[in-house]
N, C-alpha and C positions, 0 to 999 in steps of 0.2 A: 093861870099862869100866862103872863104876857110873852109872846114870842116874836122875834124879828123886829120889824118896823114899829110894831105896837108898844114895844118895851122902851121907856122914856130915855134909856142910856145907850140906845143904839147908835153905832157909827157907820153902819153900811145899810144900804137899801136892799130890798129883795132882788132888784136888777143888778146890783153891783155884785151880789153874791153869785147869782147865775152866771154873770159875765166872768168872774174869777174861775168858777167851775169849768166854763166853756173854754177859756184860755188855757186851762191845765190839760183839758181833754185833747186840745189840738197840739200840745207839745211845749207850751210856754212854762218852763221849769224853774225859772229864776224867782224863788220866793221872796227874796229881799226887794226885787223891783216891783212885784206885785203889791207887796206890803207898803212900800213907799209911795206908789201910785194911788193907792186907796186910803192912806193915812192910818194903818193899822199895824199891829206888830206881825212879824214873821210867824210867830207862834199861832196867831189868829187865822193866818192864812192856811197853814198846815192843818189846823182843825176843820177848816172849811172844805179843803179839797179831800180830806179823808173822810168827809161826812160825819164828823163827830158834833158839829154845831150846824145850826140852820137846817136841822133835818127835816122840818116842815116844808122845805122847798124841793125835796126829792121827789123825783117822779117814778111811777111804776113802769117797768121792773126797776128795782133799786139798783144802782151802779156801785159796787163795792170797790173802793180803792184802798189798798193796804200800803 
């Protein structure tokens, strides 16, 4: 199974996903702005910051966001 940038339909890079998570971690909570800046849907941003997608980029120990 292809994951992340290896998938032919990817819209984000590994760097962008890491940047989105870092911005969320430091308190940038406007999902619509993050989505618009990265040209993806707000639902996609929610899944990224909740660690439901792009899970191969998670570092140990896992940071669980609910």
